[in-house]
Each structure stands twice: as structure tokens, then as C-alpha cells.
DRENMI-41342 format. One line per 3 residues: number of its first residue (from 0); their letters; for each residue x, z, y of C-alpha. Coordinates in nm, 3 decimals, always signed. Layout:
DRENMI-41342
NUM = a = X/Z/Y | ... .
//
This chain:
DRENMI-41342
0 = mmi = +7.559/-1.922/+4.099 | +7.498/-2.243/+4.297 | +7.669/-2.551/+4.159 .
3 = qpl = +7.920/-2.707/+4.399 | +7.863/-3.067/+4.518 | +8.171/-3.208/+4.344 .
6 = eyf = +8.089/-3.030/+4.019 | +7.732/-3.159/+4.039 | +7.856/-3.515/+4.088 .
9 = atl = +8.092/-3.481/+3.792 | +7.802/-3.366/+3.574 | +7.591/-3.667/+3.676 .
12 = vsq = +7.857/-3.920/+3.575 | +7.988/-3.743/+3.266 | +7.800/-3.956/+3.011 .
15 = dda = +7.842/-4.333/+3.029 | +7.507/-4.405/+2.867 | +7.306/-4.172/+3.091 .
18 = ipl = +7.426/-4.199/+3.451 | +7.132/-4.162/+3.694 | +7.251/-4.416/+3.949 .
21 = fea = +7.029/-4.323/+4.242 | +7.085/-3.949/+4.200 | +7.460/-4.006/+4.175 .
24 = ala = +7.449/-4.219/+4.492 | +7.272/-3.929/+4.665 | +7.549/-3.699/+4.545 .
27 = vaq = +7.804/-3.934/+4.701 | +7.628/-3.891/+5.035 | +7.628/-3.515/+4.983 .
30 = gid = +8.006/-3.521/+4.967 | +8.024/-3.691/+5.307 | +7.755/-3.495/+5.491 .
33 = erl = +7.602/-3.185/+5.332 | +7.350/-3.161/+5.618 | +7.153/-3.459/+5.486 .
36 = dfg = +6.815/-3.372/+5.334 | +6.840/-3.484/+4.974 | +6.510/-3.336/+4.862 .
39 = atq = +6.325/-3.533/+5.128 | +6.515/-3.846/+5.028 | +6.413/-3.821/+4.664 .
42 = aav = +6.055/-3.742/+4.763 | +6.044/-4.048/+4.987 | +6.163/-4.275/+4.706 .
45 = dgf = +5.914/-4.124/+4.463 | +5.646/-4.191/+4.726 | +5.750/-4.556/+4.754 .
48 = aat = +5.723/-4.596/+4.377 | +5.386/-4.419/+4.364 | +5.245/-4.652/+4.630 .
51 = vqr = +5.350/-4.961/+4.436 | +5.230/-4.810/+4.108 | +4.879/-4.766/+4.250 .
54 = rlt = +4.866/-5.136/+4.333 | +4.964/-5.258/+3.986 | +4.708/-5.387/+3.741 .
57 = pdm = +4.744/-5.371/+3.360 | +4.761/-5.749/+3.324 | +5.047/-5.802/+3.570 .
60 = tdi = +5.359/-5.979/+3.446 | +5.706/-5.859/+3.546 | +5.733/-6.150/+3.790 .
63 = qkl = +5.408/-6.043/+3.959 | +5.527/-5.682/+3.974 | +5.854/-5.796/+4.128 .
66 = rll = +5.671/-6.004/+4.388 | +5.455/-5.705/+4.480 | +5.753/-5.471/+4.506 .
69 = nqy = +5.946/-5.726/+4.709 | +5.666/-5.762/+4.962 | +5.625/-5.385/+4.991 .
72 = fyg = +5.997/-5.305/+5.017 | +6.101/-5.576/+5.262 | +5.767/-5.653/+5.425 .
75 = elg = +5.576/-5.327/+5.467 | +5.865/-5.081/+5.462 | +6.093/-5.313/+5.655 .
78 = fgg = +6.418/-5.260/+5.464 | +6.695/-5.506/+5.543 | +7.064/-5.551/+5.615 .
81 = nin = +7.228/-5.375/+5.907 | +7.379/-5.701/+6.025 | +7.489/-5.579/+6.369 .
84 = hfy = +7.659/-5.265/+6.237 | +7.764/-5.371/+5.888 | +8.055/-5.124/+5.866 .
87 = dig = +7.862/-4.821/+5.985 | +7.917/-4.542/+5.732 | +7.544/-4.467/+5.733 .
90 = nsl = +7.484/-4.795/+5.551 | +7.628/-4.636/+5.238 | +7.458/-4.296/+5.264 .
93 = mpq = +7.121/-4.314/+5.090 | +6.935/-4.062/+5.311 | +7.033/-4.258/+5.622 .
96 = via = +6.950/-4.592/+5.460 | +6.598/-4.463/+5.394 | +6.563/-4.310/+5.740 .
99 = trr = +6.680/-4.621/+5.928 | +6.554/-4.882/+5.677 | +6.895/-5.048/+5.709 .
102 = gip = +7.183/-5.080/+5.468 | +7.433/-5.307/+5.299 | +7.368/-5.504/+4.978 .
105 = isl = +7.482/-5.234/+4.736 | +7.291/-4.945/+4.896 | +6.973/-5.152/+4.934 .
108 = ail = +7.008/-5.262/+4.571 | +7.046/-4.906/+4.443 | +6.732/-4.804/+4.629 .
111 = fme = +6.533/-5.112/+4.524 | +6.638/-5.070/+4.159 | +6.535/-4.705/+4.160 .
114 = vaq = +6.184/-4.792/+4.280 | +6.172/-5.082/+4.033 | +6.271/-4.854/+3.747 .
117 = qig = +5.997/-4.607/+3.834 | +5.732/-4.881/+3.810 | +5.870/-5.017/+3.482 .
120 = lgm = +6.091/-5.303/+3.599 | +6.437/-5.313/+3.443 | +6.633/-5.441/+3.741 .
123 = kgi = +7.010/-5.457/+3.702 | +7.288/-5.467/+3.957 | +7.546/-5.746/+3.965 .
126 = afp = +7.891/-5.681/+4.110 | +7.917/-6.030/+4.253 | +8.230/-6.097/+4.462 .
129 = ghf = +8.176/-6.017/+4.826 | +7.804/-5.946/+4.803 | +7.625/-5.719/+4.556 .
132 = lmc = +7.320/-5.876/+4.387 | +7.023/-5.774/+4.169 | +6.886/-5.931/+3.855 .
135 = lsv = +6.564/-5.919/+3.653 | +6.546/-6.074/+3.306 | +6.217/-6.250/+3.232 .
138 = psg = +6.113/-6.476/+2.942 | +6.199/-6.787/+3.143 | +6.547/-6.669/+3.238 .
141 = eii = +6.719/-6.456/+3.502 | +6.589/-6.394/+3.853 | +6.879/-6.322/+4.089 .
144 = ldp = +6.789/-6.151/+4.417 | +6.979/-6.089/+4.738 | +6.930/-5.718/+4.823 .
147 = ing = +6.956/-5.790/+5.195 | +6.620/-5.968/+5.209 | +6.484/-5.995/+4.854 .
150 = nsl = +6.527/-6.372/+4.842 | +6.567/-6.538/+4.504 | +6.899/-6.725/+4.478 .
153 = tre = +6.939/-7.063/+4.311 | +7.232/-7.156/+4.091 | +7.359/-7.389/+4.363 .
156 = tle = +7.356/-7.111/+4.621 | +7.538/-6.874/+4.386 | +7.805/-7.131/+4.306 .
159 = erl = +7.855/-7.193/+4.677 | +7.891/-6.819/+4.744 | +8.140/-6.782/+4.458 .
162 = lpy = +8.367/-7.066/+4.566 | +8.575/-6.872/+4.827 | +8.666/-6.613/+4.564 .
165 = iep = +8.801/-6.854/+4.302 | +9.180/-6.873/+4.289 | +9.333/-7.209/+4.187 .
168 = aed = +9.547/-7.050/+3.914 | +9.271/-6.822/+3.785 | +9.168/-6.817/+3.420 .
171 = pqk = +8.897/-7.087/+3.388 | +8.676/-6.845/+3.196 | +8.683/-6.599/+3.486 .
174 = stl = +8.602/-6.866/+3.741 | +8.265/-6.956/+3.589 | +7.943/-6.842/+3.752 .
177 = ahh = +7.825/-6.682/+3.427 | +8.133/-6.457/+3.422 | +8.029/-6.308/+3.757 .
180 = lhp = +7.662/-6.255/+3.674 | +7.696/-5.987/+3.407 | +7.500/-5.667/+3.482 .
183 = ahp = +7.722/-5.398/+3.629 | +7.745/-5.056/+3.465 | +7.635/-4.764/+3.690 .
186 = rei = +7.995/-4.638/+3.690 | +8.112/-4.973/+3.825 | +7.841/-4.969/+4.092 .
189 = lar = +7.934/-4.618/+4.206 | +8.302/-4.714/+4.219 | +8.220/-5.013/+4.438 .
192 = mlh = +8.011/-4.797/+4.672 | +8.289/-4.538/+4.692 | +8.550/-4.805/+4.764 .
195 = nlk = +8.334/-4.931/+5.052 | +8.323/-4.579/+5.194 | +8.695/-4.535/+5.136 .
198 = ail = +8.781/-4.840/+5.347 | +8.553/-4.725/+5.632 | +8.690/-4.371/+5.635 .
201 = vde = +9.052/-4.490/+5.640 | +8.975/-4.704/+5.944 | +8.811/-4.403/+6.110 .
204 = gnw = +9.100/-4.171/+6.021 | +8.845/-3.932/+5.870 | +9.065/-3.763/+5.610 .
207 = egf = +8.815/-3.494/+5.516 | +8.560/-3.761/+5.433 | +8.826/-3.973/+5.266 .
210 = lav = +8.921/-3.679/+5.042 | +8.557/-3.624/+4.943 | +8.530/-3.990/+4.843 .
213 = qqr = +8.866/-3.987/+4.668 | +8.777/-3.679/+4.463 | +8.474/-3.867/+4.336 .
216 = lvi = +8.671/-4.182/+4.263 | +8.910/-3.981/+4.046 | +8.606/-3.859/+3.852 .
219 = vlp = +8.440/-4.201/+3.827 | +8.764/-4.384/+3.737 | +8.974/-4.123/+3.554 .
222 = edi = +9.206/-4.383/+3.401 | +9.295/-4.543/+3.735 | +9.611/-4.362/+3.841 .
225 = ter = +9.607/-4.525/+4.186 | +9.300/-4.320/+4.270 | +9.498/-4.006/+4.186 .
228 = rdr = +9.774/-4.131/+4.417 | +9.529/-4.188/+4.701 | +9.381/-3.842/+4.654 .
231 = gla = +9.734/-3.705/+4.687 | +9.783/-3.895/+5.011 | +9.455/-3.754/+5.141 .
234 = yan = +9.572/-3.399/+5.059 | +9.903/-3.470/+5.234 | +9.726/-3.590/+5.549 .
237 = lsr = +9.520/-3.271/+5.546 | +9.832/-3.051/+5.520 | +9.753/-2.940/+5.166 .
240 = pqp = +10.097/-2.988/+5.012 | +10.045/-2.829/+4.669 | +9.767/-3.059/+4.540 .
243 = alq = +9.931/-3.352/+4.722 | +10.256/-3.291/+4.536 | +10.080/-3.261/+4.201 .
246 = dle = +9.892/-3.590/+4.246 | +10.191/-3.786/+4.374 | +10.424/-3.656/+4.103 .
249 = tyl = +10.164/-3.748/+3.840 | +10.138/-4.099/+3.983 | +10.517/-4.145/+3.992 .
252 = akr = +10.553/-4.019/+3.635 | +10.310/-4.286/+3.517 | +10.422/-4.561/+3.757 .
255 = pya = +10.794/-4.499/+3.819 | +10.858/-4.862/+3.913 | +10.549/-4.923/+4.124 .
258 = pda = +10.610/-5.113/+4.450 | +10.533/-4.797/+4.650 | +10.729/-4.559/+4.425 .
261 = dtl = +11.040/-4.528/+4.645 | +10.833/-4.469/+4.957 | +10.634/-4.195/+4.784 .
264 = rer = +10.950/-4.031/+4.643 | +11.081/-3.997/+4.996 | +10.777/-3.781/+5.076 .
267 = lpg = +10.828/-3.536/+4.789 | +11.105/-3.319/+4.941 | +10.897/-3.255/+5.251 .
270 = lrq = +10.595/-3.163/+5.040 | +10.807/-2.924/+4.829 | +10.936/-2.755/+5.144 .
273 = ack = +10.581/-2.724/+5.275 | +10.474/-2.567/+4.945 | +10.745/-2.302/+4.982 .
276 = rts = +10.634/-2.220/+5.335 | +10.273/-2.171/+5.229 | +10.345/-1.976/+4.909 .
//
């Protein structure tokens, strides 16, 4: 029996120490548009890595490998940021990113890191505020790259980018640059990608797509009860009262005094009536 897309995604992210980030990102795209050609996407990425691998020499340092990959990825292949259509949903769907050579920082980083991993470079993602980054550890320190164009970022540039996100009353420890440069876990990266998609789909009023994203967020962040709430709201908007009721009642049981609790309670009688009509 063929495994369903949501079940496949759940399998990919089931073990914290073995999440295949690029494959999971492909599975996110599958939830949005099952017509996308995922086999061709994986083959294309493997081809990118094979091309770079053929150009490597045994005596190359990691910095030299990174320079070669950077030139190939941004120079020859022409990947870059979709500046004119930054909030296009295709920027977060890996098959479309590869087809158009355009994306946003997090999708470009996931792709770049996958190719880097295949050629032996341990690139890491950084969930920097407002703009996802990449990092490579070398003997002389950390190389921080902007996924939009592959440029190396100085400490001064990073501090300048961080400044708008520092709150005056924030814990001093959390306001330091070092605090924001820790490598992100694949689960954290997937959650950030899914939240990007979530915001776009809400704006579009695409509740089917929103539900697909929300189902995956519940899997990626099982302890975050607000994701369960939002899945319930998606079900409600799609006239699926039974699962909507279950999710919203679960949220209210755990967060009875949440700011939105009274508003959500007002929706329950209508959902219960709808359940009776459909039973």
C-alpha cells in the first residue's frame, strides 16, 4: 500500500537525531502541491553535487571547497533571492526553487546545505532574526553566509542586522550576537519554513493549503498547543466540524485562560450542532 504524504512526512521527522532536512522540505512541498515532480528535484540536486564533486581535488581545504560551491551555485547555476516576488509561495517549495533558481533565504539555504553535505561540507543553518543564514566551521573560526547571494558576513554587518530585533527590556544574554548564531536544529528549520508558508496561505485564504501546512506543524511541534488550535481553525474554515471541535476543545482544556479562549468557546456550540447534522 502506498504511504500517504502526511504519514511519509511524519516518518521523516520522527527521530530528532536523524531528520533528513532536504527530503523533509520536499515533503512539505508535496503537501501543498502533489503535482510537483519530486523525483526530478532530487535528481537535479544530486546532479549539482556530482558536478561540484568532479571539480574537487584531494588537497582542497574546506574554505576552497566552499568557494568552489559558492561560485557554482550562485554564479553558474544562477540561484538567488526572488526580490521582486518575495512572498510568492513558490519561494518555499523546493521543486519550484530549483526550477526558477529563485527563493528566499531559508529555501536557498536548505538547498545549498544539501549540496554542501553531499560534497563533504558540514554547513549548518542559523535561525537568525528576520533572515535565515548559513554557517561553516573552519579552524580559523566561523564563516557566516547570506543564502541570498553567498556573501560572507562580517561581525559588524551581523550586529547591524540584529539591532532592529533587540527589545530594550530583553534579557542581556539573549541580545548578544553569539546567542543568535547557534546552529538551528532541522526541526527548527522546518518549523520556520512552515510558518512562512502558513502566513502566505492565510493571506491568500487558501485553507486547504493552510491545513496541509498546519498538519505538518502539529507533527513538527507536538508540544505547541497553539498549532493544534490553528489546525482546528483550518478544519472549521473547511466545514469539517468534528476534527475542528476536537482540536479546539483540546486547546481550551490546556489553555482555559488564554486571551482567545472566550472567542473560541463561542464557536463550540455551532461546531457541535454541525457535528450532529453530519453524523
